[in-house]
C-alpha positions in Angstrom: -12.0 84.0 53.9 -15.0 85.0 55.1 -18.4 83.5 55.9 -20.4 85.2 52.7 -17.1 83.0 50.9 -17.7 80.3 52.2 -20.7 79.6 51.4 -20.8 80.7 48.1 -17.8 78.6 47.7 -19.7 75.4 49.7 -23.0 76.6 47.1 -20.8 76.4 43.2 -19.0 73.1 44.9 -22.1 72.0 44.9 -23.5 73.3 42.3 -20.6 71.9 39.6 -20.1 67.9 40.8 -24.0 67.9 40.3 -24.0 69.0 37.1 -20.9 66.1 36.3 -23.3 63.5 38.3 -25.8 64.1 36.2 -23.6 63.8 33.4 -22.4 60.3 34.1 -26.0 59.2 34.9 -26.6 60.4 31.9 -23.1 58.2 29.9 -24.6 55.5 32.4 -28.3 55.9 30.6 -26.7 55.8 27.0 -24.8 52.7 27.1 -27.9 50.5 29.8 -27.0 47.7 26.5 -23.3 48.2 26.6 -21.4 44.9 26.7 -19.2 45.1 29.2 -19.8 48.8 30.2 -19.4 49.5 34.0 -22.1 52.3 35.9 -19.7 54.8 36.8 -20.7 58.1 39.4 -19.3 61.1 41.3 -17.7 61.5 44.6 -18.8 65.3 46.5 -20.1 64.7 49.3 -17.0 61.9 51.0 -14.8 64.7 50.0 -16.5 68.2 51.4 -17.5 66.1 54.7 -13.3 65.2 55.4 -12.1 68.8 54.4 -15.2 69.9 56.9 -13.8 67.8 59.4 -10.4 69.1 58.8 -8.1 72.7 59.1 -8.9 73.4 55.3 -12.3 74.3 55.6 -10.9 77.7 53.7 -10.3 75.8 50.5 -13.7 75.7 49.4 -13.2 75.8 46.1 -10.8 73.6 45.8 -12.6 70.4 46.4 -12.7 68.8 43.1 -14.9 65.7 42.1 -13.5 62.4 41.4 -16.1 60.2 38.7 -14.9 56.4 40.0 -16.9 52.8 39.6 -18.6 51.5 42.0 -18.2 48.1 41.1 -20.8 47.6 44.0 -24.5 46.9 42.1 -25.0 43.1 40.2 -23.7 42.0 36.0 -25.2 40.2 33.8 -24.5 38.2 32.0 -23.3 40.8 28.9 -21.2 42.4 32.3 -23.1 45.2 32.1 -24.1 46.8 35.1 -26.5 49.6 34.5 -29.8 49.2 36.2 -32.7 51.6 34.2 -34.5 52.1 37.5 -31.3 52.8 39.4 -29.9 55.5 37.6 -33.6 57.5 36.8 -33.8 57.0 41.1 -29.9 59.0 41.0 -31.4 61.3 38.6 -34.3 62.2 40.6 -31.9 62.3 43.7 -29.4 64.3 41.5 -32.4 66.6 40.8 -33.5 67.7 44.5 -30.1 68.5 45.3 -29.2 70.4 42.3 -32.6 73.0 43.4 -31.5 73.1 46.8 -28.0 74.1 46.4 -29.4 76.4 44.0 -32.3 78.1 45.7 -29.8 78.2 48.6 -27.2 80.4 46.6 -30.0 82.7 44.7 -31.8 83.2 49.2 -27.5 84.0 49.8 -28.0 87.3 47.2 -31.2 87.5 47.6 -29.4 88.1 51.1 -27.0 90.3 49.9 -28.4 92.1 47.6 -30.7 92.7 50.5 -28.4 94.2 53.1 -27.3 96.2 50.3 -30.4 98.1 49.6 -30.7 99.0 53.3 -31.8 102.8 53.8 
């Protein structure tokens, strides 16, 4: 696999993970007052780091983000652990990461286009 393909695979995997994370944040906010609801999150960065540290770093396109319940936040009396402040903070971080991935992908394609058009 070429270096360019690896970069594109990495960026596409990141964009996919941030899209899924956005859906989980939206779901958490929608269930802010639902009794017994526990917030969900996406595990991606840990899986990516593990893949990059292993010999399977060439298979970045096979890394799938994992939806899980962290269960590390305080639970209210109704059994719900969603905090609007936490979710808004996560949404801001997610938006920044998503924009970074898209910007890097755009830059990568611009560099390829520039290389093709060099005369």
